[in-house]
N, CA, C and O atoms as a GROMACS GRO file, in nm:
protein
  612
    1MET      N    1  12.775 -12.891  18.536
    1MET     CA    2  12.712 -12.890  18.667
    1MET      C    3  12.608 -13.002  18.676
    1MET      O    4  12.544 -13.017  18.780
    2GLU      N    5  12.592 -13.079  18.572
    2GLU     CA    6  12.491 -13.185  18.570
    2GLU      C    7  12.513 -13.287  18.680
    2GLU      O    8  12.417 -13.346  18.730
    3GLN      N    9  12.639 -13.310  18.719
    3GLN     CA   10  12.666 -13.411  18.821
    3GLN      C   11  12.640 -13.360  18.963
    3GLN      O   12  12.649 -13.437  19.059
    4TYR      N   13  12.608 -13.232  18.977
    4TYR     CA   14  12.580 -13.172  19.107
    4TYR      C   15  12.432 -13.135  19.115
    4TYR      O   16  12.364 -13.119  19.013
    5ASN      N   17  12.383 -13.121  19.236
    5ASN     CA   18  12.242 -13.087  19.257
    5ASN      C   19  12.227 -12.939  19.290
    5ASN      O   20  12.285 -12.890  19.387
    6PHE      N   21  12.149 -12.868  19.209
    6PHE     CA   22  12.115 -12.728  19.236
    6PHE      C   23  11.990 -12.730  19.321
    6PHE      O   24  11.886 -12.782  19.280
    7ILE      N   25  12.000 -12.672  19.440
    7ILE     CA   26  11.891 -12.682  19.537
    7ILE      C   27  11.842 -12.544  19.576
    7ILE      O   28  11.920 -12.454  19.606
    8LYS      N   29  11.711 -12.531  19.574
    8LYS     CA   30  11.646 -12.410  19.624
    8LYS      C   31  11.611 -12.436  19.770
    8LYS      O   32  11.535 -12.528  19.800
    9ILE      N   33  11.667 -12.358  19.859
    9ILE     CA   34  11.647 -12.380  20.004
    9ILE      C   35  11.498 -12.385  20.038
    9ILE      O   36  11.458 -12.462  20.125
   10GLN      N   37  11.418 -12.305  19.972
   10GLN     CA   38  11.275 -12.301  20.000
   10GLN      C   39  11.211 -12.439  19.981
   10GLN      O   40  11.106 -12.468  20.040
   11GLU      N   41  11.274 -12.523  19.900
   11GLU     CA   42  11.221 -12.657  19.874
   11GLU      C   43  11.294 -12.766  19.953
   11GLU      O   44  11.256 -12.883  19.947
   12GLN      N   45  11.398 -12.728  20.027
   12GLN     CA   46  11.478 -12.825  20.104
   12GLN      C   47  11.504 -12.768  20.243
   12GLN      O   48  11.619 -12.742  20.280
   13LYS      N   49  11.398 -12.748  20.320
   13LYS     CA   50  11.406 -12.681  20.450
   13LYS      C   51  11.506 -12.745  20.546
   13LYS      O   52  11.564 -12.676  20.630
   14GLU      N   53  11.526 -12.874  20.534
   14GLU     CA   54  11.614 -12.944  20.626
   14GLU      C   55  11.761 -12.901  20.611
   14GLU      O   56  11.844 -12.934  20.696
   15LEU      N   57  11.794 -12.830  20.505
   15LEU     CA   58  11.931 -12.784  20.483
   15LEU      C   59  11.958 -12.646  20.541
   15LEU      O   60  12.070 -12.594  20.529
   16MET      N   61  11.859 -12.584  20.604
   16MET     CA   62  11.873 -12.446  20.650
   16MET      C   63  11.993 -12.426  20.742
   16MET      O   64  12.073 -12.336  20.717
   17MET      N   65  12.007 -12.505  20.846
   17MET     CA   66  12.116 -12.483  20.942
   17MET      C   67  12.252 -12.512  20.880
   17MET      O   68  12.349 -12.440  20.906
   18GLN      N   69  12.261 -12.615  20.798
   18GLN     CA   70  12.386 -12.646  20.729
   18GLN      C   71  12.424 -12.530  20.636
   18GLN      O   72  12.540 -12.492  20.627
   19ALA      N   73  12.325 -12.475  20.567
   19ALA     CA   74  12.349 -12.362  20.477
   19ALA      C   75  12.393 -12.239  20.555
   19ALA      O   76  12.487 -12.170  20.514
   20ALA      N   77  12.327 -12.210  20.667
   20ALA     CA   78  12.364 -12.093  20.748
   20ALA      C   79  12.508 -12.103  20.794
   20ALA      O   80  12.583 -12.005  20.788
   21GLU      N   81  12.548 -12.220  20.840
   21GLU     CA   82  12.686 -12.240  20.886
   21GLU      C   83  12.784 -12.226  20.770
   21GLU      O   84  12.889 -12.163  20.784
   22TRP      N   85  12.751 -12.283  20.655
   22TRP     CA   86  12.840 -12.278  20.538
   22TRP      C   87  12.859 -12.133  20.491
   22TRP      O   88  12.972 -12.089  20.472
   23PHE      N   89  12.749 -12.059  20.473
   23PHE     CA   90  12.761 -11.919  20.429
   23PHE      C   91  12.838 -11.837  20.532
   23PHE      O   92  12.921 -11.753  20.495
   24HIS      N   93  12.812 -11.859  20.660
   24HIS     CA   94  12.884 -11.788  20.766
   24HIS      C   95  13.035 -11.813  20.755
   24HIS      O   96  13.114 -11.719  20.767
   25GLN      N   97  13.074 -11.937  20.734
   25GLN     CA   98  13.217 -11.969  20.722
   25GLN      C   99  13.281 -11.903  20.601
   25GLN      O  100  13.398 -11.865  20.606
   26LYS      N  101  13.207 -11.887  20.494
   26LYS     CA  102  13.264 -11.830  20.370
   26LYS      C  103  13.273 -11.678  20.377
   26LYS      O  104  13.369 -11.620  20.325
   27TRP      N  105  13.176 -11.611  20.439
   27TRP     CA  106  13.167 -11.466  20.432
   27TRP      C  107  13.187 -11.396  20.565
   27TRP      O  108  13.193 -11.273  20.569
   28ASN      N  109  13.198 -11.470  20.674
   28ASN     CA  110  13.222 -11.412  20.806
   28ASN      C  111  13.114 -11.312  20.849
   28ASN      O  112  13.140 -11.221  20.928
   29ILE      N  113  12.995 -11.331  20.798
   29ILE     CA  114  12.876 -11.257  20.844
   29ILE      C  115  12.819 -11.343  20.958
   29ILE      O  116  12.822 -11.466  20.947
   30PRO      N  117  12.768 -11.284  21.064
   30PRO     CA  118  12.716 -11.366  21.174
   30PRO      C  119  12.616 -11.472  21.126
   30PRO      O  120  12.527 -11.444  21.046
   31LYS      N  121  12.632 -11.592  21.178
   31LYS     CA  122  12.545 -11.703  21.139
   31LYS      C  123  12.399 -11.669  21.163
   31LYS      O  124  12.312 -11.711  21.086
   32GLU      N  125  12.371 -11.592  21.268
   32GLU     CA  126  12.234 -11.555  21.300
   32GLU      C  127  12.170 -11.474  21.187
   32GLU      O  128  12.050 -11.486  21.162
   33ALA      N  129  12.250 -11.391  21.119
   33ALA     CA  130  12.197 -11.312  21.006
   33ALA      C  131  12.153 -11.406  20.894
   33ALA      O  132  12.049 -11.384  20.832
   34TYR      N  133  12.232 -11.510  20.868
   34TYR     CA  134  12.193 -11.607  20.766
   34TYR      C  135  12.071 -11.686  20.811
   34TYR      O  136  11.980 -11.711  20.731
   35ILE      N  137  12.068 -11.726  20.937
   35ILE     CA  138  11.951 -11.799  20.988
   35ILE      C  139  11.825 -11.716  20.971
   35ILE      O  140  11.723 -11.768  20.924
   36ASP      N  141  11.830 -11.588  21.007
   36ASP     CA  142  11.714 -11.500  20.993
   36ASP      C  143  11.668 -11.491  20.848
   36ASP      O  144  11.549 -11.502  20.819
   37SER      N  145  11.763 -11.471  20.756
   37SER     CA  146  11.729 -11.455  20.615
   37SER      C  147  11.678 -11.587  20.555
   37SER      O  148  11.582 -11.587  20.478
   38LEU      N  149  11.742 -11.697  20.591
   38LEU     CA  150  11.698 -11.827  20.543
   38LEU      C  151  11.559 -11.860  20.597
   38LEU      O  152  11.475 -11.915  20.525
   39GLN      N  153  11.534 -11.826  20.723
   39GLN     CA  154  11.402 -11.850  20.782
   39GLN      C  155  11.296 -11.766  20.712
   39GLN      O  156  11.186 -11.815  20.685
   40GLU      N  157  11.328 -11.642  20.681
   40GLU     CA  158  11.235 -11.557  20.606
   40GLU      C  159  11.205 -11.618  20.470
   40GLU      O  160  11.090 -11.618  20.425
   41CYS      N  161  11.307 -11.670  20.404
   41CYS     CA  162  11.290 -11.737  20.276
   41CYS      C  163  11.195 -11.856  20.290
   41CYS      O  164  11.104 -11.873  20.209
   42LEU      N  165  11.215 -11.936  20.394
   42LEU     CA  166  11.131 -12.053  20.416
   42LEU      C  167  10.987 -12.016  20.450
   42LEU      O  168  10.894 -12.090  20.419
   43ASN      N  169  10.968 -11.900  20.513
   43ASN     CA  170  10.835 -11.856  20.551
   43ASN      C  171  10.756 -11.796  20.435
   43ASN      O  172  10.634 -11.780  20.444
   44ASN      N  173  10.825 -11.762  20.325
   44ASN     CA  174  10.757 -11.705  20.209
   44ASN      C  175  10.658 -11.808  20.153
   44ASN      O  176  10.696 -11.922  20.125
   45THR      N  177  10.534 -11.768  20.137
   45THR     CA  178  10.435 -11.859  20.081
   45THR      C  179  10.429 -11.848  19.929
   45THR      O  180  10.373 -11.935  19.862
   46SER      N  181  10.486 -11.742  19.876
   46SER     CA  182  10.498 -11.727  19.731
   46SER      C  183  10.641 -11.687  19.700
   46SER      O  184  10.723 -11.674  19.791
   47PHE      N  185  10.670 -11.668  19.573
   47PHE     CA  186  10.807 -11.630  19.535
   47PHE      C  187  10.833 -11.485  19.573
   47PHE      O  188  10.764 -11.395  19.526
   48SER      N  189  10.933 -11.462  19.657
   48SER     CA  190  10.972 -11.326  19.695
   48SER      C  191  11.114 -11.330  19.750
   48SER      O  192  11.172 -11.436  19.769
   49VAL      N  193  11.167 -11.214  19.775
   49VAL     CA  194  11.301 -11.199  19.830
   49VAL      C  195  11.290 -11.207  19.982
   49VAL      O  196  11.197 -11.149  20.038
   50PRO      N  197  11.380 -11.275  20.050
   50PRO     CA  198  11.504 -11.337  20.003
   50PRO      C  199  11.482 -11.478  19.946
   50PRO      O  200  11.383 -11.545  19.976
   51GLN      N  201  11.577 -11.519  19.864
   51GLN     CA  202  11.585 -11.655  19.812
   51GLN      C  203  11.730 -11.703  19.829
   51GLN      O  204  11.824 -11.625  19.816
   52TRP      N  205  11.745 -11.831  19.858
   52TRP     CA  206  11.878 -11.890  19.879
   52TRP      C  207  11.888 -12.022  19.805
   52TRP      O  208  11.792 -12.098  19.796
   53TYR      N  209  12.008 -12.047  19.752
   53TYR     CA  210  12.032 -12.165  19.669
   53TYR      C  211  12.166 -12.227  19.706
   53TYR      O  212  12.259 -12.159  19.748
   54LEU      N  213  12.174 -12.359  19.688
   54LEU     CA  214  12.297 -12.433  19.712
   54LEU      C  215  12.325 -12.522  19.592
   54LEU      O  216  12.235 -12.558  19.516
   55VAL      N  217  12.452 -12.556  19.577
   55VAL     CA  218  12.491 -12.663  19.486
   55VAL      C  219  12.557 -12.769  19.574
   55VAL      O  220  12.648 -12.739  19.652
   56MET      N  221  12.509 -12.892  19.560
   56MET     CA  222  12.556 -13.001  19.644
   56MET      C  223  12.627 -13.106  19.560
   56MET      O  224  12.586 -13.136  19.448
   57ASP      N  225  12.733 -13.160  19.617
   57ASP     CA  226  12.800 -13.279  19.563
   57ASP      C  227  12.774 -13.386  19.668
   57ASP      O  228  12.846 -13.395  19.768
   58GLY      N  229  12.673 -13.466  19.646
   58GLY     CA  230  12.629 -13.560  19.748
   58GLY      C  231  12.569 -13.484  19.865
   58GLY      O  232  12.472 -13.409  19.848
   59GLU      N  233  12.626 -13.501  19.983
   59GLU     CA  234  12.579 -13.434  20.104
   59GLU      C  235  12.656 -13.305  20.133
   59GLU      O  236  12.627 -13.235  20.230
   60MET      N  237  12.755 -13.274  20.050
   60MET     CA  238  12.844 -13.160  20.075
   60MET      C  239  12.804 -13.038  19.993
   60MET      O  240  12.782 -13.047  19.872
   61ILE      N  241  12.796 -12.923  20.061
   61ILE     CA  242  12.772 -12.796  19.991
   61ILE      C  243  12.902 -12.757  19.922
   61ILE      O  244  13.007 -12.747  19.985
   62ILE      N  245  12.893 -12.734  19.791
   62ILE     CA  246  13.012 -12.693  19.717
   62ILE      C  247  13.000 -12.551  19.663
   62ILE      O  248  13.099 -12.492  19.620
   63ALA      N  249  12.878 -12.496  19.666
   63ALA     CA  250  12.859 -12.360  19.617
   63ALA      C  251  12.726 -12.308  19.670
   63ALA      O  252  12.637 -12.385  19.707
   64GLY      N  253  12.715 -12.176  19.673
   64GLY     CA  254  12.591 -12.116  19.718
   64GLY      C  255  12.576 -11.975  19.666
   64GLY      O  256  12.672 -11.912  19.622
   65ILE      N  257  12.451 -11.928  19.671
   65ILE     CA  258  12.418 -11.794  19.623
   65ILE      C  259  12.287 -11.752  19.689
   65ILE      O  260  12.202 -11.836  19.720
   66GLY      N  261  12.271 -11.624  19.710
   66GLY     CA  262  12.147 -11.572  19.766
   66GLY      C  263  12.099 -11.451  19.689
   66GLY      O  264  12.174 -11.393  19.611
   67VAL      N  265  11.975 -11.415  19.712
   67VAL     CA  266  11.920 -11.290  19.660
   67VAL      C  267  11.846 -11.225  19.776
   67VAL      O  268  11.751 -11.281  19.831
   68ILE      N  269  11.892 -11.105  19.813
   68ILE     CA  270  11.835 -11.031  19.926
   68ILE      C  271  11.799 -10.890  19.880
   68ILE      O  272  11.830 -10.851  19.768
   69GLU      N  273  11.733 -10.815  19.967
   69GLU     CA  274  11.695 -10.678  19.932
   69GLU      C  275  11.817 -10.589  19.910
   69GLU      O  276  11.826 -10.518  19.810
   70ASN      N  277  11.911 -10.592  20.004
   70ASN     CA  278  12.026 -10.502  19.998
   70ASN      C  279  12.149 -10.571  20.056
   70ASN      O  280  12.144 -10.627  20.165
   71ASP      N  281  12.257 -10.568  19.981
   71ASP     CA  282  12.381 -10.636  20.022
   71ASP      C  283  12.477 -10.539  20.089
   71ASP      O  284  12.591 -10.522  20.046
   72PHE      N  285  12.431 -10.475  20.196
   72PHE     CA  286  12.514 -10.391  20.281
   72PHE      C  287  12.575 -10.271  20.208
   72PHE      O  288  12.696 -10.249  20.216
   73HIS      N  289  12.492 -10.195  20.135
   73HIS     CA  290  12.541 -10.074  20.068
   73HIS      C  291  12.437  -9.963  20.079
   73HIS      O  292  12.324  -9.985  20.122
   74ASP      N  293  12.478  -9.843  20.038
   74ASP     CA  294  12.395  -9.724  20.058
   74ASP      C  295  12.288  -9.700  19.952
   74ASP      O  296  12.207  -9.610  19.968
   75ARG      N  297  12.286  -9.778  19.846
   75ARG     CA  298  12.187  -9.757  19.739
   75ARG      C  299  12.068  -9.851  19.760
   75ARG      O  300  12.054  -9.952  19.692
   76LYS      N  301  11.984  -9.814  19.855
   76LYS     CA  302  11.869  -9.897  19.890
   76LYS      C  303  11.768  -9.907  19.776
   76LYS      O  304  11.683  -9.996  19.776
   77ASP      N  305  11.778  -9.816  19.678
   77ASP     CA  306  11.688  -9.818  19.563
   77ASP      C  307  11.725  -9.925  19.462
   77ASP      O  308  11.643  -9.962  19.378
   78LEU      N  309  11.849  -9.975  19.467
   78LEU     CA  310  11.894 -10.076  19.372
   78LEU      C  311  11.873 -10.214  19.435
   78LEU      O  312  11.958 -10.263  19.510
   79THR      N  313  11.759 -10.274  19.405
   79THR     CA  314  11.718 -10.397  19.469
   79THR      C  315  11.638 -10.483  19.373
   79THR      O  316  11.575 -10.428  19.282
   80PRO      N  317  11.638 -10.615  19.388
   80PRO     CA  318  11.710 -10.698  19.484
   80PRO      C  319  11.854 -10.724  19.442
   80PRO      O  320  11.893 -10.701  19.328
   81ASN      N  321  11.933 -10.772  19.538
   81ASN     CA  322  12.076 -10.794  19.519
   81ASN      C  323  12.112 -10.941  19.527
   81ASN      O  324  12.076 -11.010  19.622
   82VAL      N  325  12.184 -10.988  19.426
   82VAL     CA  326  12.249 -11.118  19.434
   82VAL      C  327  12.360 -11.104  19.536
   82VAL      O  328  12.431 -11.003  19.537
   83CYS      N  329  12.377 -11.203  19.622
   83CYS     CA  330  12.478 -11.194  19.727
   83CYS      C  331  12.540 -11.330  19.755
   83CYS      O  332  12.489 -11.433  19.713
   84ALA      N  333  12.649 -11.326  19.827
   84ALA     CA  334  12.712 -11.445  19.886
   84ALA      C  335  12.747 -11.554  19.785
   84ALA      O  336  12.752 -11.671  19.821
   85LEU      N  337  12.771 -11.517  19.660
   85LEU     CA  338  12.810 -11.616  19.560
   85LEU      C  339  12.947 -11.671  19.597
   85LEU      O  340  13.044 -11.596  19.611
   86TYR      N  341  12.954 -11.802  19.613
   86TYR     CA  342  13.081 -11.864  19.649
   86TYR      C  343  13.084 -12.007  19.596
   86TYR      O  344  12.985 -12.079  19.604
   87VAL      N  345  13.199 -12.045  19.542
   87VAL     CA  346  13.223 -12.183  19.497
   87VAL      C  347  13.349 -12.230  19.568
   87VAL      O  348  13.452 -12.163  19.567
   88GLU      N  349  13.340 -12.347  19.628
   88GLU     CA  350  13.457 -12.405  19.694
   88GLU      C  351  13.573 -12.411  19.595
   88GLU      O  352  13.555 -12.443  19.478
   89GLU      N  353  13.693 -12.380  19.644
   89GLU     CA  354  13.810 -12.368  19.558
   89GLU      C  355  13.833 -12.490  19.470
   89GLU      O  356  13.866 -12.476  19.352
   90SER      N  357  13.818 -12.608  19.524
   90SER     CA  358  13.846 -12.730  19.447
   90SER      C  359  13.741 -12.756  19.338
   90SER      O  360  13.758 -12.846  19.256
   91TYR      N  361  13.632 -12.679  19.338
   91TYR     CA  362  13.526 -12.695  19.238
   91TYR      C  363  13.522 -12.578  19.139
   91TYR      O  364  13.434 -12.573  19.053
   92ARG      N  365  13.614 -12.487  19.150
   92ARG     CA  366  13.614 -12.371  19.061
   92ARG      C  367  13.658 -12.409  18.919
   92ARG      O  368  13.712 -12.517  18.896
   93ASN      N  369  13.632 -12.318  18.826
   93ASN     CA  370  13.668 -12.334  18.684
   93ASN      C  371  13.593 -12.449  18.618
   93ASN      O  372  13.643 -12.510  18.523
   94GLN      N  373  13.474 -12.478  18.667
   94GLN     CA  374  13.387 -12.579  18.606
   94GLN      C  375  13.257 -12.516  18.555
   94GLN      O  376  13.169 -12.586  18.506
   95GLY      N  377  13.246 -12.384  18.568
   95GLY     CA  378  13.125 -12.314  18.523
   95GLY      C  379  13.012 -12.313  18.625
   95GLY      O  380  12.900 -12.274  18.592
   96ILE      N  381  13.039 -12.354  18.748
   96ILE     CA  382  12.934 -12.362  18.849
   96ILE      C  383  12.879 -12.224  18.883
   96ILE      O  384  12.757 -12.206  18.891
   97ALA      N  385  12.965 -12.126  18.904
   97ALA     CA  386  12.918 -11.991  18.938
   97ALA      C  387  12.832 -11.934  18.826
   97ALA      O  388  12.726 -11.876  18.852
   98GLY      N  389  12.874 -11.951  18.704
   98GLY     CA  390  12.796 -11.902  18.590
   98GLY      C  391  12.661 -11.968  18.581
   98GLY      O  392  12.561 -11.901  18.554
   99LYS      N  393  12.656 -12.099  18.603
   99LYS     CA  394  12.528 -12.171  18.599
   99LYS      C  395  12.436 -12.124  18.712
   99LYS      O  396  12.315 -12.110  18.692
  100MET      N  397  12.494 -12.099  18.830
  100MET     CA  398  12.411 -12.049  18.940
  100MET      C  399  12.353 -11.913  18.904
  100MET      O  400  12.234 -11.890  18.923
  101LEU      N  401  12.435 -11.823  18.851
  101LEU     CA  402  12.388 -11.691  18.812
  101LEU      C  403  12.275 -11.703  18.708
  101LEU      O  404  12.173 -11.635  18.719
  102GLU      N  405  12.295 -11.789  18.609
  102GLU     CA  406  12.193 -11.806  18.505
  102GLU      C  407  12.063 -11.859  18.563
  102GLU      O  408  11.956 -11.810  18.529
  103ARG      N  409  12.071 -11.959  18.651
  103ARG     CA  410  11.950 -12.018  18.710
  103ARG      C  411  11.875 -11.915  18.795
  103ARG      O  412  11.752 -11.906  18.788
  104VAL      N  413  11.949 -11.839  18.874
  104VAL     CA  414  11.885 -11.738  18.959
  104VAL      C  415  11.818 -11.631  18.873
  104VAL      O  416  11.703 -11.595  18.898
  105CYS      N  417  11.889 -11.582  18.772
  105CYS     CA  418  11.830 -11.480  18.684
  105CYS      C  419  11.706 -11.533  18.614
  105CYS      O  420  11.605 -11.463  18.602
  106GLU      N  421  11.712 -11.657  18.568
  106GLU     CA  422  11.598 -11.719  18.500
  106GLU      C  423  11.478 -11.730  18.595
  106GLU      O  424  11.366 -11.699  18.556
  107GLU      N  425  11.503 -11.775  18.717
  107GLU     CA  426  11.393 -11.790  18.812
  107GLU      C  427  11.329 -11.655  18.846
  107GLU      O  428  11.207 -11.644  18.856
  108PHE      N  429  11.413 -11.553  18.864
  108PHE     CA  430  11.357 -11.421  18.897
  108PHE      C  431  11.280 -11.364  18.778
  108PHE      O  432  11.173 -11.305  18.796
  109LYS      N  433  11.332 -11.382  18.658
  109LYS     CA  434  11.259 -11.334  18.540
  109LYS      C  435  11.124 -11.404  18.528
  109LYS      O  436  11.023 -11.340  18.501
  110THR      N  437  11.122 -11.535  18.548
  110THR     CA  438  10.998 -11.612  18.542
  110THR      C  439  10.896 -11.560  18.642
  110THR      O  440  10.776 -11.568  18.620
  111ASN      N  441  10.946 -11.506  18.753
  111ASN     CA  442  10.858 -11.456  18.859
  111ASN      C  443  10.839 -11.304  18.853
  111ASN      O  444  10.797 -11.243  18.951
  112GLY      N  445  10.869 -11.244  18.738
  112GLY     CA  446  10.836 -11.104  18.715
  112GLY      C  447  10.938 -11.001  18.760
  112GLY      O  448  10.911 -10.881  18.757
  113ILE      N  449  11.056 -11.046  18.803
  113ILE     CA  450  11.162 -10.953  18.844
  113ILE      C  451  11.270 -10.960  18.737
  113ILE      O  452  11.341 -11.061  18.726
  114GLU      N  453  11.283 -10.853  18.659
  114GLU     CA  454  11.370 -10.858  18.542
  114GLU      C  455  11.500 -10.781  18.558
  114GLU      O  456  11.579 -10.773  18.464
  115THR      N  457  11.524 -10.725  18.677
  115THR     CA  458  11.650 -10.654  18.702
  115THR      C  459  11.704 -10.698  18.836
  115THR      O  460  11.635 -10.694  18.938
  116LEU      N  461  11.830 -10.741  18.837
  116LEU     CA  462  11.900 -10.778  18.959
  116LEU      C  463  12.028 -10.697  18.968
  116LEU      O  464  12.083 -10.654  18.867
  117TYR      N  465  12.076 -10.678  19.090
  117TYR     CA  466  12.198 -10.602  19.116
  117TYR      C  467  12.292 -10.687  19.200
  117TYR      O  468  12.250 -10.783  19.265
  118LEU      N  469  12.419 -10.651  19.198
  118LEU     CA  470  12.515 -10.712  19.289
  118LEU      C  471  12.633 -10.620  19.310
  118LEU      O  472  12.666 -10.538  19.224
  119VAL      N  473  12.697 -10.635  19.425
  119VAL     CA  474  12.820 -10.561  19.453
  119VAL      C  475  12.935 -10.659  19.455
  119VAL      O  476  12.921 -10.774  19.498
  120THR      N  477  13.050 -10.612  19.407
  120THR     CA  478  13.166 -10.700  19.397
  120THR      C  479  13.294 -10.619  19.383
  120THR      O  480  13.291 -10.502  19.344
  121ASP      N  481  13.404 -10.682  19.415
  121ASP     CA  482  13.535 -10.623  19.389
  121ASP      C  483  13.592 -10.676  19.256
  121ASP      O  484  13.693 -10.625  19.207
  122HIS      N  485  13.527 -10.778  19.200
  122HIS     CA  486  13.574 -10.834  19.072
  122HIS      C  487  13.551 -10.733  18.960
  122HIS      O  488  13.456 -10.655  18.963
  123THR      N  489  13.641 -10.735  18.861
  123THR     CA  490  13.630 -10.637  18.753
  123THR      C  491  13.601 -10.699  18.617
  123THR      O  492  13.578 -10.625  18.521
  124SER      N  493  13.601 -10.830  18.604
  124SER     CA  494  13.572 -10.887  18.472
  124SER      C  495  13.490 -11.015  18.476
  124SER      O  496  13.445 -11.062  18.372
  125PHE      N  497  13.471 -11.072  18.591
  125PHE     CA  498  13.402 -11.201  18.601
  125PHE      C  499  13.256 -11.194  18.558
  125PHE      O  500  13.213 -11.274  18.475
  126TYR      N  501  13.180 -11.100  18.612
  126TYR     CA  502  13.034 -11.098  18.591
  126TYR      C  503  12.994 -11.058  18.449
  126TYR      O  504  12.887 -11.096  18.402
  127GLU      N  505  13.079 -10.983  18.381
  127GLU     CA  506  13.049 -10.943  18.243
  127GLU      C  507  13.030 -11.066  18.153
  127GLU      O  508  12.953 -11.060  18.057
  128LYS      N  509  13.099 -11.175  18.183
  128LYS     CA  510  13.086 -11.297  18.102
  128LYS      C  511  12.944 -11.353  18.104
  128LYS      O  512  12.905 -11.430  18.017
  129TYR      N  513  12.868 -11.312  18.204
  129TYR     CA  514  12.734 -11.366  18.223
  129TYR      C  515  12.625 -11.262  18.203
  129TYR      O  516  12.513 -11.277  18.252
  130GLY      N  517  12.658 -11.155  18.131
  130GLY     CA  518  12.557 -11.056  18.095
  130GLY      C  519  12.537 -10.943  18.195
  130GLY      O  520  12.445 -10.863  18.179
  131TRP      N  521  12.620 -10.936  18.297
  131TRP     CA  522  12.611 -10.828  18.394
  131TRP      C  523  12.689 -10.708  18.342
  131TRP      O  524  12.790 -10.723  18.274
  132GLU      N  525  12.641 -10.588  18.376
  132GLU     CA  526  12.706 -10.464  18.334
  132GLU      C  527  12.740 -10.379  18.456
  132GLU      O  528  12.661 -10.370  18.550
  133PHE      N  529  12.858 -10.318  18.453
  133PHE     CA  530  12.895 -10.225  18.559
  133PHE      C  531  12.795 -10.109  18.556
  133PHE      O  532  12.766 -10.054  18.450
  134LEU      N  533  12.742 -10.073  18.673
  134LEU     CA  534  12.644  -9.965  18.682
  134LEU      C  535  12.703  -9.840  18.748
  134LEU      O  536  12.695  -9.731  18.691
  135CYS      N  537  12.761  -9.857  18.866
  135CYS     CA  538  12.812  -9.742  18.939
  135CYS      C  539  12.892  -9.790  19.060
  135CYS      O  540  12.900  -9.910  19.087
  136MET      N  541  12.951  -9.696  19.130
  136MET     CA  542  13.019  -9.727  19.255
  136MET      C  543  12.921  -9.697  19.368
  136MET      O  544  12.846  -9.600  19.362
  137VAL      N  545  12.921  -9.781  19.472
  137VAL     CA  546  12.836  -9.761  19.588
  137VAL      C  547  12.921  -9.766  19.714
  137VAL      O  548  13.030  -9.822  19.715
  138GLN      N  549  12.867  -9.708  19.819
  138GLN     CA  550  12.936  -9.707  19.948
  138GLN      C  551  12.888  -9.825  20.031
  138GLN      O  552  12.769  -9.836  20.062
  139GLY      N  553  12.981  -9.914  20.066
  139GLY     CA  554  12.946 -10.026  20.152
  139GLY      C  555  12.924  -9.980  20.294
  139GLY      O  556  12.991  -9.888  20.341
  140ASP      N  557  12.830 -10.042  20.364
  140ASP     CA  558  12.803 -10.008  20.504
  140ASP      C  559  12.930 -10.026  20.587
  140ASP      O  560  12.988 -10.134  20.592
  141GLY      N  561  12.973  -9.918  20.653
  141GLY     CA  562  13.089  -9.923  20.739
  141GLY      C  563  13.222  -9.936  20.667
  141GLY      O  564  13.324  -9.965  20.730
  142GLU      N  565  13.223  -9.915  20.537
  142GLU     CA  566  13.347  -9.927  20.459
  142GLU      C  567  13.391  -9.790  20.410
  142GLU      O  568  13.308  -9.705  20.376
  143SER      N  569  13.522  -9.769  20.406
  143SER     CA  570  13.574  -9.642  20.359
  143SER      C  571  13.588  -9.639  20.206
  143SER      O  572  13.577  -9.534  20.144
  144ASP      N  573  13.611  -9.756  20.146
  144ASP     CA  574  13.627  -9.764  20.002
  144ASP      C  575  13.494  -9.789  19.933
  144ASP      O  576  13.404  -9.851  19.990
  145MET      N  577  13.482  -9.740  19.812
  145MET     CA  578  13.363  -9.764  19.731
  145MET      C  579  13.371  -9.905  19.672
  145MET      O  580  13.479  -9.962  19.657
  146THR      N  581  13.254  -9.960  19.637
  146THR     CA  582  13.243 -10.094  19.582
  146THR      C  583  13.171 -10.088  19.449
  146THR      O  584  13.085 -10.002  19.429
  147ARG      N  585  13.206 -10.178  19.357
  147ARG     CA  586  13.145 -10.183  19.224
  147ARG      C  587  13.004 -10.242  19.231
  147ARG      O  588  12.983 -10.347  19.292
  148MET      N  589  12.909 -10.176  19.167
  148MET     CA  590  12.771 -10.224  19.156
  148MET      C  591  12.747 -10.266  19.012
  148MET      O  592  12.775 -10.190  18.919
  149TYR      N  593  12.694 -10.387  18.995
  149TYR     CA  594  12.660 -10.438  18.862
  149TYR      C  595  12.508 -10.456  18.854
  149TYR      O  596  12.439 -10.469  18.955
  150VAL      N  597  12.460 -10.456  18.730
  150VAL     CA  598  12.317 -10.476  18.703
  150VAL      C  599  12.303 -10.583  18.594
  150VAL      O  600  12.386 -10.594  18.503
  151HIS      N  601  12.196 -10.661  18.607
  151HIS     CA  602  12.160 -10.759  18.504
  151HIS      C  603  12.014 -10.737  18.469
  151HIS      O  604  11.925 -10.756  18.552
  152ARG      N  605  11.991 -10.696  18.344
  152ARG     CA  606  11.854 -10.674  18.296
  152ARG      C  607  11.818 -10.788  18.203
  152ARG      O  608  11.892 -10.820  18.110
  153MET      N  609  11.704 -10.850  18.230
  153MET     CA  610  11.667 -10.970  18.154
  153MET      C  611  11.555 -10.942  18.056
  153MET      O  612  11.511 -11.032  17.984
   0.00000   0.00000   0.00000
């Protein structure tokens, strides 16, 4: 990932709208929801949730990840949640997702948050990076249960 730039949105405010559009296109969550969360991130005067990150290849977003209070599930006590992890298909299998997870976990640990959660349908990807299956949770408006993982640092 050395040839790409890992960017913390809080430090690159000019990327907010581009990031909101990119995340919206990947996850089909309303762009306004991303704008609101990104704006909250930018308004934080100290380190707190939400936080948003991008990986750039030049001017192009090739990957992104966020950390929010709750990723649309019923376990409001399991917080904060890593969310919206996505790597463009042509950039996959280069370790970018793993590096993003490591950087985010490291930054949160440095700032006193030693446990992160995430929901996913994947069954073996996150274990490679120290995440452990915790339980099944009910997604907002979903009939099927979703896998919840935890990472303790």
